[in-house]
N, C-alpha and C positions, 0 to 999 in steps of 0.2 A: 619286641617291646617288653620291658621289665617293670614289675611293680612289686611293692613290699607287702607281704601278708601281715595282717594284724596278728600279734604273737599268740593269742588264744582264740582265734576266730573259729566259730562253730557255724555250720550250715544245717538248716532244718528244712522240712518239706511241708507244704500245705497241698493236700490233694483234694480237688473239688468233685471228683467222680463225674467228669464230663462225658456226655454221650455223643456218639458219632452217627451220622445218618445211614450208615450201611450195616449197623449192628443193633441188636435189641438193647434197650436201656439197661436191662439187667446185667449185660456184659460189663458195663462200667463199674459195677460193684466188684465183680471178680477181678477186673483189671486193677482196682485200687488195692486189693489184697496182694496181688502179685507185685505191684510197684512198692508196696511197703516192705515186702521181703527183700526186694532188690536194693532198696535204700538202706535197709538194715545191714546187708552185706557190705555196702559201699562205705559205711561209717558215718552216715548222717546222724545228727544228734536227736532230733525229734521227728515224728511223723504225725501231723495233724490232719484231720478230715473236717469238712464243713457241713453245715446244715442249711439246706434250701428246700423250698416247697413250691409245688405247682409250676415247675420249670422243666421244659424239655431239654435244656442245656446242661444243668447241674442237677444230678438225680440222687445225690446222697441225702436222703430225707431223714435218716435215723442214725446219727453218728455213734450212738451208744451201742447199736447192734453191729455196725460195721467194725467198731473198735474191738468188740469181743473176738471176732474172727482174726483181726490183725494181731491182737495181743497173744492169741493162742498159736500163731504161726510165725512170730518173730522172736528174737532172742535177746537183743541188746538195746535196741532203739527205744527211746521214750515214745509213747503213743498218747494221742489226746484229741480234743475237740477244738475247732476254731471256727465257730464254737457252737455250743448249745445256746439256743435263743431262749433264755430263761423265762421270760414272761409268758411263753406258751404253756409252761408246765408248773407242777408243784415242786417246790424246792426239795421236799422230802423224797419224791420219786426220783429226781435227778441224783440226789445224794445216794440213794439205794443203788441206782444203776452204776454209778461210778465206784461205789464200794465193791460191787460185784466185779467190775473191771479190775480193781485193785487186787482182788483175789486171784484173778487170772494172770495178771502181769504185775506182781508186787514191786513197789518202788520205782515204777516207770510210767505212771499214769498222770497226764495233765488234764485238767478240766478248765477249758477256756469258755467263758460265758459272755454273752452279749445281750444288749437290749433291743437291737434292731429286729424287725420281724423275719428277715430272710425270705420274704415273700411279698405278695400284695396284701392290701388291707383286708379284703374279703377272706383270703386264705388264713390270715392271722386270726380272724374272728372264728373261723371254722375250727382252728386248732384249740382255741380257748375262748368259747363264747360266754363264759360265766362271770368274768371279772375283768377289771381294768388293771391287770397285773403289770402293765407297762410302768405305771406310777409307783408300783411296789418293789421295783427292781432292787434298790439299796437294801431293803429289809430282807428280800429273798437271798441276797448275797451273804448277809449276816447269818441267817438261818442255815444256809447251805454250808458255810464254813464250819459251823458247830457240828452239824450232823456228819460231815465228812471226817472231822477230827474225833468223833465219838465223845464229845463233851456236852454237858447240858446246855440248853438254850438259856437265855438270860432270865433272871428272876421275874416271875409274873407272866411269862410267855405261856399261852394256852396249850402249847405242844411240848412243854418242857420235859415231860416224862417219856417222850417218844425217842427211840434210837433208830439209826439207819444201819441195818445189817447188810452183810457180815462185817463184824469188827475185825481189826487186825493191827499189827505193829506199824504198818505204814499207811499213808493216806495220799490221795491225789493232790497234786499241786494246782491251786486255783490261779487262773489268769483272768484279767479283764481285757476284753477285746474292744476295739473301737476305731472309728474313723473321724472322730470329732473331739472337741475339748471335754465333753461329758465323761467319756470313758477314762480319759487321762485324770480328771479330777477325782473320780470315784476310786480308781486304782491307788492314787496317791493317798486318799483319805483312809483307805483300809490297809495300806501297806502291802499291796499285792503286786505281782509282776504285771506288766502292761504290754500289749502287742497292738501296734497301729497298722491298719490295713492300707498300706502305701499304694498297693496295686489298684485298690478300689477308687481312690481319690486322685490317681495320677500324681501322688505326692503332695497335693494341696493340703495344708494344715499340719503336715507331719512335724515340721520343726517346732511350731508353736505348741502342739500337743505334748511332745517329748519334753520341751522346756518347762511347760506347766506341770507335768508329772514330776519331774525331778525337783523343781523348786518347792513344791508343796508336799513332798513325800513325808509321810509319817512312819517311822520305822516300826516294824512288827516283830514278833518273836521269830517267826519263820523267815522273815526277810528284813534284816536290819538295814539293808541298803536297797535303793531302787534297782529294779531289774527290768530292762526294756528291750524290745526288738521291733522290727518292722517286717511286714510281709511284702515281698517284691515279686512282680511277674518277670520271669526271665526264660530265655530259650537259647541253648547252645547246640551247635552242630559241628561237623568236621570241617566245614568251610563256611565263610560268611554268606556266600550265595545260597547254600543249602538252608541256612538258618532263616534268611530272608524269604526263601520260598515257603518254608514251613509256617512262617509268621502270617502268610496270607489267609490261613484258616481263621486265625483270631481277628484279623483285620475285618473280614466280612462279618464275623459274629458281632464285632463291636458296632458296626454300622447298623445291624439289626437291633442291637441292644438300645441304641440311641432312639430307635423308633418304638421301643417297648416290646420287642420280640425276644423270645427266649427259645431259640431253635437249636436243634442238634448241630454239632460241628460238621462242616463239609470239607472235602479234600482241597488241598492247595490248588489243584487244577480247576476244580469247579469255582473256587473263589477267584482265581485269576481271570476266568471267563465272564465274571459278573459285570454288567454294564453300569459302572458307578456314575452317578451324577456329579456335578462339580462340588455340591455341598457334601456329598458322601466322600469324595476324594479328599476334602479338607480334613474330615474326621480321620481318614486313613493316614494322612501325612502327619497329623499331630501324634498319632500312635507310634508311627515309625520313628519320629524324631526323639521320642522319650523312651523307646523300648530298650530293654537290656537284652540285646539280641546280637549274635555273632558266633565266632569260634569260642571254644572254652576259655582261651586266654583273654579274648576281648571282653567276654561277659564277666569273668573273674575280676578283671581290672575295674570294671564299672561297679561291681558289687563291693569291692574293697574300698573304692572311693566313697561310696555312699555310707559304708560302715564307719569310715573315718570321720566323715562329715557329721554324722549323728552320734559319734562316740559310742558305737555298739560293738559288742564282741560276739554277737550272733545275728544271723539273718535267716529269715524263713523264705523259701523260694517256691513259688507256684508256677507250674509249667503246663500249658495246654498244647497238644498236638493232635492231629486227626488220627494218627496211628500210634499204637503203644510203643513200637520199637523206637521211634524218634524221641519219645518222651524218656524212655529208659536211657537212651544214648545221651541225652542232654544232661541228666543227672550224673551219668558216668563221667562225662567230660569235666563237669564242675567239681566232682569229688577228686578227680586227678589233679586239677589246678590248685585246689585248697588242701591237698594232701590229707584227705580224710582217711579214716580206717587205721 
């Protein structure tokens, strides 16, 4: 089967530091660092890590710390967050953290910010119990951009005299992340790049959000034209049967997720032995029907089709497997199909 590649197609990575039930959760952090080095060698464009809290499934709670290790051990790939949940924190502190990262990996740092809690409501309150920063998100973005760029905040701002150090000739690139119209509108208003979490919504709302972003985009100095991507869950293996076998891990996790469970990943064999109810099987079937799963060629064709549909020249791929070797292999196969590196 033949397909035509987009002429300037880039592939990037979202790593969520997933834990598996046969290893300590701390191993997921070390695995993220190794995967970043692997994807750097393969030629991927960006390597983003996520922020989640109070979850036994996704254990990357501090992207700024993880990115320091990744920045120090990679050479070429852009590194960044997808994202920092800004309402949990002071914009100044986030600016300082990412100015330090810029010092570690100058010219290749992305700061993706989001408004969602990345956790449950109680955990969000524990992270920031002092203010309703959720409503202050737009102002936080304004302050953050100024501190990252090393320019004064607007006239009359109480923190105008404060700088975020260390200063330098380059600055992180700010992205707005989202899975609804809100993020698209905000990114368009500020003239910032926008990433839609396609994998989180199973694609619902993606077309509307991207159209809204492009239609309302206000050019900025750094970004005179809209710059958008989507993050897609995908899994490639040497055979379609093997890819479908590996997918069983995520299928069982998704069934638990629908019940509010955030458990570590289990092996495909354990997932295959699970006694699904009829209702749970319908969840699995929906996932299978929409999944970007198969051989490298099959998955690449699906990714290329969705990139053309949304007029994108970059896609971000998130992949979960129970064992690290299968995940490494999946990114290898896609790198080969898209002729990265």
